[in-house]
N, C-alpha and C positions, 0 to 999 in steps of 0.2 A: 818304512813301510809298516814294520810291525808296530812301531809306536802309533801310527795313525789308526791302525785297525783297533788297538785297545782303547784309544780316545773314543773312536765311534761307539764300540760296545759299551762303554761305560755311559756314553751319553743315551744309548737306548735303555740301558737298565734304569738310570735316573727318570726317564720319561714313564716307564712301565710302573715305577714305584711311586710316582706323583699322583695324588688323589685326582679323580675326574673334577672337571669344573662344574659347578651347581648350575642347574638350568635357570635361564632368564625367568624372573617373577613376572606373571601376567599383568598386563596394564590394568590398573584399577579402573573398575567401572564405577562411573558416577552414581550416587543413589538417585532413584526416581524422584522426581518432584512431587513432593506431598501438598495436595490440595488444602487450603485452609478450611477448617470446619466452619460451617454456618453459624452466623451470630444475629441475624437480623430477626426482629419480632413483629408479627402482624396481629391484627384483630379482624374478626369476622361476625356478622350477625347472622347467625345459622338459621335461625327461624325465618327470617326475611328472605335469605338465600333459598330455602327449600321452596317457600311460597312463590317465589320470583322466578324459578326456572320453568321452562315449557313443559316439562314433565309434571312439575307441582301444579300448575296451573290446569293441565289436563286431568289430574287426579282429582283436584277441587270440583271441576265441572262435572265429572262423573259422579262424584260423590252427591253433589246437590241435585243431579237428576234422579240418583237412587232414592234418596230420602224426600224427594219433593211431593209424593203421594202422601205420605205421614205428615208432612208439614201443612199440606192443604186440608187434611182431615182434622188437624189440631186448630187450624185457623177457623174452620168452620164451627168447630164446638165452641171456642172462644167467643165468636161472633153470637152464638145462640145464648150464652150465659149472659153477655151484655144485654142482649135484648130482652131478656127476663128480669134483669135488674132495673132496666129503665121502665118496664111495665109495672114492677113492684112499686118503683117511686111514683110513677104518674098515678096510680091507682090508690095511692095513700088514703085519699078521703072517700074514695067510692068503693073499694073492695071490702068485702066483709072480712071480720077477723079470721074466719076459718079460710077464707080464700087466700088471706095474705099468709097464712101459716103453711097452706098447701105450697104456694109459689115460693116461700123462702126454703122449704124442705127440698124442694126440685132444684132450686139454685145452689143449695149446698152439695148436694148429691152429685150434680153435673160438674161443680167446682173440684169436688175430691177426685171423681174419675179423671177429669181433665188434667189436674196436677199430677195424677199417677203415671198418665200416659206421656205427659210432658216430660218427666223424670226418665221414663224409660226411652223415650226419644233422644234426650240429651246424652243418656248413657251409651246408646247405640252410636250416636255421632262421635262421641270422644273415643269409642272402640274403633271405629272405621277410621278416625282421623290418626288413632296410634299406629294402625296397620300401616297407612299410608307414609307416615313420618319414619316408621322402622325400615320400611322398603327404600325410601329414598335417602334415609340417613346413610346407610351402609354404602350406597353408592357416592353420597357427597364426601363421605370421609375419606374414600379412595381418591376422589378428584382433588380434595384439600391436599392430601398427602402427596400427590403428584405435583401440585402446583408450588408447594413448599420447597420440595427437593429442586425443582427446576430454577427456583428464584432465590435460593440460598437463605430460607427462613428456617430459624431453630426452633421457634415457638410461635403457635396460632392461638390466641385467646378467643373464647366465644363470648362476646360481649351483649347477647341478645337478653340475658337475665339481668335483673337489677341486683342480684346477689353476687354477680361476677366482681371479686374485687380489683377492678380497673377504674382508677379515679380520672385518669385522663389518656385519650388516646389521639393522635392527629390523624386527620383525614389522609394523611399520606401514607398511612401503615394499614388503612382499611381496604382489605382485599375481598370484600364482599362481591362487588360487581365483577371483578376479574374471575372470580370462582364461579359465579353464575354462567358468565360466557363461556368458560372452558367447560363447564357441565354440558351446556347445551350442544356444544360442538363434539364432545367426545362420548356423551351417554346416551342423549335424548335421540330416539329415533322415532320420527312422526310415522304415524300409520299410513302407508301408502294410499291414496284415494284410488279407489276401485276404477279402474280404466273403463271407459264405455266399450262395449263390445263392438268390433269392427262391423260396419255394416254389411248385411249379407249381400253377397254377390248379385247383382241384378240378372234375373232370369233372362237368358238370351231369348231374344225374340226370334221367332222362325223367319228364316230368310224370306224375303218378299218374293213370292213367286210370279214372275213375268206373266202377265195374261197371255194365254195362248193366243197366237195370231188367228184371226177370223179366217177361216178357211174360205178362199174365193169360190163363189158358186161356180159350178162347171158351166162353161160355155154352152149356150144352147146350140144344138146342131144346126147347121146351115140349111136353109129351107132347101127342098129339091127344087130345081129350076123348072118352070112351068113347060109342059110340052107344047110344041107348036100344032096348031091346028092343021 
């Protein structure tokens, strides 16, 4: 019995002195799948895209309306100069030298004035066009960026200009039309046509009053019976 107690006690001391077992290592977590970086290349004709969007067409139409009075005035002055030149040519043998000189000076003065106004009009047109291109261009760049990310394009080259160093590009990588469609769907908001005002409710007609029933004439009193003689 004493031998058994010593054996058990020795076993217990051995267990107490033994180092604790290391905790099990956590299961390895597989690394998240890394998406491959975009590698495709596309080309776009940015100037044509801006002009072909619905917003670009709307801006062009508004600009034409805005500058229409000035264009009409210039066309009228150009026609006047042409008419004076034709008069000078027709009167080459009939007009006096002084009349020719006066007509020539008049033509020169009107031509100089016309050219100055034409340059001013062209400068104004370019300035207005730059404003439109600047406003639409920022929106277009956002659309191109969105389209490229959604379709895995790493590079988009603008081939509108002849100076772009692109010697060849297949039509299959031209995203101009797709970008125009995306622009019109996500950016362009047509001005809602003013809805016609709802028709005013019809003024209720007064209820038809039934004609008063004609009162029957009171019955004439019965004649008194004649007295017997």
